[in-house]
C-alpha positions as CSV (number, residue, x, y, z in Angstrom):
1,M,48.6,34.9,-10.4
2,S,45.5,37.0,-9.7
3,Q,45.3,40.7,-9.5
4,S,42.5,43.2,-9.7
5,L,42.7,46.2,-12.0
6,A,40.9,49.5,-12.0
7,S,38.5,50.2,-14.9
8,P,39.6,53.0,-17.3
9,I,37.4,55.8,-18.5
10,S,34.8,54.9,-21.2
11,F,35.9,55.4,-24.8
12,P,33.5,57.3,-27.1
13,V,32.7,55.6,-30.5
14,V,30.7,57.0,-33.4
15,R,29.3,54.3,-35.6
16,G,27.8,54.5,-39.1
17,G,25.7,57.5,-39.8
18,E,25.4,58.5,-36.1
19,P,25.7,62.3,-35.6
20,A,29.3,63.2,-34.8
21,P,29.8,64.9,-31.4
22,Q,31.1,68.5,-31.8
23,A,34.3,67.4,-30.1
24,F,35.0,65.0,-33.0
25,R,34.9,67.7,-35.6
26,G,38.4,69.2,-36.3
27,A,40.2,66.2,-34.9
28,V,43.3,64.5,-36.2
29,V,42.3,61.1,-37.5
30,A,44.4,57.9,-38.0
31,I,42.8,55.9,-40.8
32,G,43.0,52.1,-41.3
33,N,41.5,48.6,-40.7
34,F,43.8,48.2,-37.6
35,D,43.2,44.5,-37.3
36,G,45.1,43.4,-34.1
37,V,46.2,47.0,-33.4
38,H,49.8,45.8,-33.8
39,R,53.0,47.8,-33.5
40,G,52.8,49.1,-37.1
41,H,49.3,50.4,-36.4
42,R,50.5,51.9,-33.1
43,A,53.1,53.9,-35.0
44,V,50.2,55.4,-37.1
45,L,48.1,56.1,-33.9
46,D,51.1,57.6,-32.1
47,V,51.7,60.1,-34.9
48,A,48.0,61.1,-34.7
49,I,48.1,61.5,-31.0
50,R,51.2,63.6,-31.1
51,R,49.8,65.8,-33.9
52,G,46.5,66.2,-32.1
53,R,48.2,67.3,-28.9
54,A,50.4,69.8,-30.8
55,L,47.3,71.3,-32.4
56,G,45.1,71.1,-29.2
57,R,42.7,68.8,-31.1
58,K,41.2,65.4,-30.4
59,A,43.0,62.3,-31.9
60,L,40.7,59.7,-33.3
61,A,40.9,56.4,-35.1
62,L,38.8,56.0,-38.2
63,T,38.2,52.4,-39.0
64,F,35.9,50.1,-41.0
65,E,33.6,47.1,-40.2
66,P,33.5,44.5,-41.5
67,H,37.2,44.2,-42.5
68,T,37.6,45.4,-46.1
69,R,39.0,42.0,-47.2
70,S,35.9,40.3,-45.9
71,Y,33.8,42.5,-48.1
72,F,35.8,42.0,-51.2
73,R,36.5,38.3,-50.7
74,P,33.5,36.9,-48.8
75,D,34.3,33.4,-50.0
76,A,37.8,33.5,-48.5
77,P,37.3,33.3,-44.7
78,L,39.5,35.9,-42.8
79,F,41.3,34.9,-39.6
80,R,40.8,38.2,-37.8
81,L,43.3,39.1,-35.1
82,S,40.6,41.2,-33.4
83,D,36.9,41.5,-33.9
84,E,35.3,45.0,-33.7
85,T,34.9,45.0,-29.9
86,A,38.5,43.8,-29.3
87,K,39.9,46.3,-31.7
88,L,38.0,49.1,-30.1
89,R,39.2,48.0,-26.6
90,L,42.8,48.1,-27.8
91,L,42.3,51.5,-29.4
92,A,40.7,52.8,-26.2
93,A,43.9,51.9,-24.3
94,S,46.2,53.6,-26.9
95,G,45.8,57.2,-25.8
96,L,43.3,58.1,-28.5
97,D,40.3,60.3,-27.6
98,G,37.7,58.2,-29.5
99,A,37.0,56.2,-32.6
100,I,34.8,56.4,-35.8
101,V,33.6,53.1,-37.2
102,L,32.3,53.3,-40.8
103,P,30.3,50.4,-42.2
104,F,32.2,49.0,-45.1
105,D,29.4,48.3,-47.6
106,A,28.7,48.6,-51.3
107,R,28.3,52.4,-51.0
108,L,31.6,53.0,-49.3
109,A,33.4,50.4,-51.5
110,E,32.2,52.3,-54.7
111,L,32.8,55.8,-53.3
112,P,35.6,57.5,-55.3
113,A,38.7,58.4,-53.3
114,E,38.1,62.1,-53.8
115,E,34.5,61.8,-52.5
116,F,35.7,59.9,-49.5
117,V,37.9,62.9,-48.6
118,R,35.2,65.4,-49.4
119,Q,32.2,63.8,-47.9
120,I,33.7,62.1,-44.8
121,L,36.9,63.8,-43.9
122,V,36.0,67.4,-44.9
123,E,32.2,67.8,-44.7
124,R,31.3,65.3,-41.9
125,F,34.3,65.6,-39.6
126,A,36.2,68.7,-40.8
127,V,39.5,67.0,-39.9
128,A,42.5,69.0,-38.9
129,G,44.8,66.3,-40.0
130,A,45.0,62.7,-41.2
131,V,47.6,59.9,-40.6
132,V,47.9,56.7,-42.6
133,G,50.3,53.9,-43.0
134,F,52.7,53.8,-46.0
135,D,50.6,51.1,-47.8
136,F,47.1,52.5,-47.1
137,H,44.7,52.7,-50.0
138,F,41.1,53.8,-50.1
139,G,38.2,54.6,-52.4
140,R,36.8,52.8,-55.4
141,A,39.3,50.4,-56.9
142,R,41.8,51.4,-54.2
143,Q,42.5,54.6,-56.3
144,G,43.4,56.6,-53.2
145,S,47.1,56.4,-52.1
146,P,49.0,58.2,-49.4
147,D,50.3,60.6,-52.0
148,F,46.8,61.2,-53.3
149,L,45.6,61.9,-49.7
150,R,48.5,64.4,-49.3
151,D,47.4,66.3,-52.4
152,Q,43.8,66.3,-51.1
153,G,44.9,67.6,-47.8
154,R,46.7,70.5,-49.4
155,R,43.5,71.2,-51.4
156,H,41.2,71.1,-48.4
157,G,43.5,72.6,-45.8
158,F,44.4,69.7,-43.6
159,E,47.8,68.1,-43.0
160,V,48.6,64.5,-43.9
161,E,51.3,62.4,-42.4
162,V,52.4,59.0,-43.5
163,A,53.9,56.4,-41.1
164,P,56.8,54.4,-42.7
165,P,57.0,50.6,-42.6
166,L,58.1,49.1,-39.3
167,E,60.3,46.1,-38.6
168,V,60.8,44.2,-35.4
169,R,64.0,42.1,-35.2
170,G,64.3,42.3,-39.0
171,Q,60.7,41.1,-39.6
172,P,58.2,43.5,-41.2
173,V,55.2,44.1,-39.0
174,S,51.9,43.2,-40.7
175,S,48.6,41.6,-39.8
176,S,49.2,38.8,-42.3
177,A,52.6,38.0,-40.8
178,I,51.0,37.8,-37.3
179,R,48.3,35.5,-38.6
180,A,50.9,33.2,-40.1
181,L,52.8,33.0,-36.8
182,L,49.6,32.2,-34.9
183,A,48.8,29.5,-37.4
184,E,52.1,27.9,-36.4
185,G,51.5,28.3,-32.7
186,R,54.3,30.8,-32.4
187,V,52.4,33.1,-30.0
188,A,55.5,34.7,-28.4
189,E,56.8,35.8,-31.8
190,A,53.3,37.0,-32.7
191,A,53.3,39.1,-29.5
192,A,56.6,40.7,-30.4
193,L,55.0,42.0,-33.6
194,L,51.7,42.9,-32.0
195,G,53.3,44.7,-29.0
196,H,51.0,42.7,-26.7
197,P,49.9,39.0,-26.3
198,W,47.3,37.9,-28.8
199,F,44.0,37.4,-27.1
200,V,40.4,36.2,-27.7
201,T,37.2,37.0,-25.8
202,A,34.3,34.6,-25.5
203,V,31.6,33.6,-23.1
204,V,32.0,30.4,-21.0
205,R,29.6,27.7,-22.1
206,H,28.5,24.4,-20.6
207,G,30.5,21.4,-21.7
208,D,30.6,17.7,-20.9
209,K,32.4,18.3,-17.5
210,R,35.2,15.8,-18.7
211,G,37.9,18.1,-17.4
212,R,36.5,18.1,-13.9
213,D,36.5,14.3,-13.9
214,L,40.2,14.4,-14.9
215,G,41.0,16.8,-12.1
216,F,41.3,19.8,-14.4
217,P,38.0,21.7,-14.5
218,T,38.0,23.9,-17.5
219,A,36.1,26.9,-18.9
220,N,34.9,26.0,-22.4
221,L,34.9,28.7,-25.0
222,A,33.9,28.5,-28.7
223,L,36.0,30.8,-30.9
224,D,35.3,32.3,-34.3
225,P,35.1,29.4,-36.8
226,N,37.7,31.3,-38.9
227,C,40.2,31.2,-36.1
228,R,43.4,29.6,-37.5
229,L,45.4,29.4,-34.3
230,R,47.4,26.1,-34.3
231,H,45.7,23.4,-32.3
232,G,47.7,22.6,-29.1
233,I,48.4,23.5,-25.5
234,Y,49.3,27.0,-24.4
235,A,50.2,28.9,-21.3
236,V,47.6,31.6,-21.0
237,R,46.6,34.6,-18.8
238,V,42.9,35.2,-18.4
239,G,40.9,38.3,-17.6
240,V,37.8,37.6,-15.6
241,G,36.2,41.1,-15.2
242,A,38.9,43.2,-13.5
243,A,40.8,40.1,-12.2
244,R,43.7,38.3,-13.9
245,Y,44.5,34.6,-13.5
246,D,47.2,32.4,-14.9
247,G,46.3,29.1,-16.6
248,V,46.9,26.5,-19.2
249,A,44.6,26.0,-22.2
250,S,43.9,23.5,-24.9
251,F,42.7,24.6,-28.3
252,G,41.6,21.8,-30.7
253,R,39.4,18.9,-31.4
254,R,40.1,16.6,-28.4
255,P,41.4,13.5,-30.2
256,M,41.3,11.4,-27.0
257,F,37.5,11.9,-26.9
258,D,35.1,13.2,-29.6
259,N,37.5,14.8,-32.2
260,G,34.7,17.4,-32.6
261,A,34.5,21.1,-33.5
262,P,37.5,23.2,-32.3
263,L,37.0,24.3,-28.7
264,L,39.2,26.4,-26.3
265,E,39.3,24.8,-22.9
266,V,41.0,26.9,-20.1
267,F,42.1,25.6,-16.7
268,L,42.7,28.5,-14.3
269,F,45.3,28.1,-11.6
270,D,44.3,28.9,-8.0
271,F,40.7,29.7,-8.9
272,S,37.4,28.5,-7.5
273,G,34.0,29.7,-8.6
274,D,31.3,29.6,-11.3
275,L,32.3,31.0,-14.7
276,Y,29.3,29.9,-16.7
277,G,28.0,32.8,-18.8
278,K,30.9,35.1,-18.0
279,S,33.0,36.7,-20.7
280,L,36.7,35.9,-20.5
281,D,39.7,37.5,-22.1
282,V,42.3,34.8,-22.8
283,A,45.8,36.0,-23.7
284,F,48.1,33.4,-25.3
285,I,51.5,33.7,-23.6
286,A,53.5,30.6,-24.7
287,W,53.3,27.4,-26.7
288,I,53.6,24.2,-24.7
289,R,53.0,21.3,-27.2
290,P,50.8,20.1,-30.0
291,E,47.4,18.3,-29.4
292,L,48.1,14.6,-29.0
293,R,46.3,11.3,-28.6
294,F,47.4,9.1,-25.7
295,A,47.2,5.4,-25.3
296,A,45.4,5.7,-21.9
297,L,43.7,8.3,-19.8
298,E,46.4,7.9,-17.2
299,D,49.0,9.0,-19.7
300,L,46.9,12.1,-20.6
301,I,46.5,13.0,-17.0
302,A,50.2,12.7,-16.3
303,R,50.9,14.9,-19.3
304,M,48.4,17.5,-18.2
305,H,50.3,17.8,-14.9
306,D,53.5,18.4,-16.9
307,D,51.6,20.9,-19.1
308,T,50.6,22.8,-15.9
309,R,54.1,22.9,-14.6
310,E,55.5,24.1,-17.9
311,A,52.8,26.7,-18.2
312,R,53.5,28.1,-14.7
313,E,57.2,28.4,-15.6
314,A,56.5,30.1,-18.9
315,L,54.1,32.6,-17.2
316,A,56.6,33.3,-14.5
317,R,59.1,34.2,-17.2
318,A,56.5,36.4,-18.9
319,G,56.0,38.7,-15.9
320,D,52.7,40.5,-16.0
321,A,52.3,40.3,-19.8
322,F,48.7,41.0,-20.8
323,P,47.1,43.3,-23.5
324,R,46.1,46.8,-22.3
325,L,42.4,47.1,-22.8
326,G,40.1,50.1,-22.5
327,T,36.4,50.2,-21.7
328,L,33.8,51.1,-24.3
């Protein structure tokens, strides 16, 4: 499958201490880490968007980089569902009018909750409203709760709404639950909680050309070392600029060959051209099988043909599934 998509309008982002555009002042802000921008996050964003439209104000996301857990637990690597750029691209497609990215550093970590409200929400952005999830906490020692924020809103003259917990098919939606599913290779179940297929973005690098010799030329991509996706073979859909291609991918250490560092190798169906140096969006649609070691190359090649057939069938069942991404 290949199709070309029109580029959406650019999405304004204010980072760090950059001056806020006048249009950002008086907005309704949805506040959170928003890792993966899953369905629970979308519930928060949708409330902010509806409230902003009702008030005739902009609706913005206020988020943090790096992820707060990475700051507090630097020795415990975090499998992020979306890096900063991926998160902002998902936010840009959500219907929001822009985003604020605050650096999560020692200053912000030690800022009392009351000062976070006064300095950032009131003085810097003069918010007309704030929306958070039911479990959102902020400020030094996580002293700020949704109820605390409501009280502060009444004190400073802005409305606070709290989105309730969300379940999909009886399972609570959370970033940690999605990480656990991906670690088991259960990408379709992860997509049900995300509301879109999980995807990664990386630049195609030169490899050993082994896939070409086997009849399956691949685009090789190095993912974040903290990626905990289960090693195996997946049906994928790939964005190359504005075009979309179906394909099959292997993520793992290549036990038939070098058993080296994890690498994502993507074979695009019905594609010819040079991808080196290009940035690809790879969406994981379905699990095919675990990574295996075969007795002979002929056995591997035969299984790769089976993998391709199974991937085509899975992608046909998935329709046009692909994350909606905006332009920054």
